[in-house]
N, C-alpha and C positions, 0 to 999 in steps of 0.2 A: 713368477715363472710363466713362461709362455707354453701353451698346450700345442703340441704338434700332432696332427692327425697321421696315423700310420699310413704308409704308402699302400695304395690299392694294388692288389695282385691282378694281373690280366689273365683271366681264365678262359678267354674266348678261344684260343687255340685248342685247349683241352676239350671244350664243348664241341668245337668243329670236328675234331678227329673222332671223338666218341659218338657224335651224332652220325657221322659217315659210317662208322663201324656198326652202329645200331641199324641203319638203313640197309647196309650190306647183309647183315644177318637176316633181316626181314625178307630181302630179295632172294637170298639163297634158300631160305625155308619155303617160301611160297613157290618159287620156281621148281624146287625139287618135288613138291607135292603136285604141282600142275602138270609137269612134263615127264616125270619118272615114276615108276612103280615103287610104292613104299614096301610092299610085300608081294612076292610072287607065290605061285602054288607050292613050291618046295623050299624056298629060301627067302632071305631078305632081298629086296629090290635095290635098284640103283639109287633110288631116292631116300633110302633109309639113313645112310650115314650123312649125306649132304643135308638132310632135314635137321638132324641133331647137331651138326656143326653150326648151322644157322641159328638154332635155338641157343647153343652155347655162346655164340657171339652176341646174341640179344641179351642174355642174362649178364654176361661179363660187362658189356658196355653199359647196360642199364645200372648195374651196381656201381660202376666207375663214375657214371654221371651223378648219381646220388652222393658219392663220396667227394667228388669235385665240388658239388654245390655246398656241401658242409664244410669245405675248406681243408679237407684231410691232406691234400697234397701241397698246400701253400708253403709249408715250412721246408720242404725238401726240393731243392732246385732241380735235382735229377728227375723228379717225377712230373714236373711241369713241362708242357710242350711249348717250345719257342716258335716264333713265326718262321724261322729258318727251317726247323724240322717239318713244319706244316708244308712249306714249299717243296721240300724233298719228297714228302709223302704224296702230295698231289702230282708231282712230276712222275713219281714211280707208278701211280695209278694210271696216268695218261700213257706212259710207255707200255704198260701191260695191256691196256685196252687196244692201243694201236697195233701192237704185235699180234695179239689174238685175232684182231680183225683182218690182219694180212695173211693169216695161215692159208685160207682157201686161194688167195691170189698168188702168193709167192712160195707157199709150202712151209711145212713145220720146221725143217732143218734151217732154212734161211731165216725164218722168223725167230728161232731160238738164237741164231747167230746175231741178228740185229738187236734182240733184247739184251743179250749179254754185253754186246758192244756199247749200247747206249748207257747201261748201268755203269760199266767200267769207266768209260770216257767222260760222261757228263756228270754222273753222280759222285763217282769216286775220284775223278780227276786224274786218271791214269793216262800215260802217254798214248798217242794215236797208234803207233806200231804195236805196242804191247797189248792194247785193247783189241786190235784186230786179230793178232795171233792167239790170244787167250780165247776170244769168242769163237774163232774157227775151230780151235782144238777142242774146246768143250762141246761144241755142237757135233763134231765127228764122234767123240767118245759117247755122248748121249745117244746118237743115232745107232752106233754099233751095239750098245747095251740093249736098246729096245729091239733092234732088228735081229740080232744073233742070240742074245741070251733070253730075252723075254718072248721072242718070236712075234713081236707086235710091230706092224708097219706104221709109219707115220702117214697121215692123210696126204693124198696127192693134191697138187695145186693145179691151177689152170695152165701153168707152164710145164707140168709133168714131172716136177721134182719134189 
């Protein structure tokens, strides 16, 4: 009888995503402590919840890294991250960073419209007209919810919108 070595499972995508999540948790926690108040005189500060969200990301991604190293997810195909999923996650991160960076230049409403359009058209493969209509409609609804219900204005851009 000939001995066959079991096929090796590619865990690199899992390590990549979990490593990025770990770094994001560290970034969120340190940023919240450096730039926002953890506690104010009377109440919790703006940095309180963001700090603990970062800590939660660190703990969850750290535990998942250990479990991945031990091979816990090797038997379940749904728990492993494929290269295609990694590409979608990286594209999503790039879209979010670009749209957040454009808020001061083109405004929050247009940035939200662009973000939703890019998600629908390029990630979900929706038709162009449908993506445009849904993104514009969602942006208008979000704008009115924040402006009229919450009484919170979106940041103004250089073009004034």
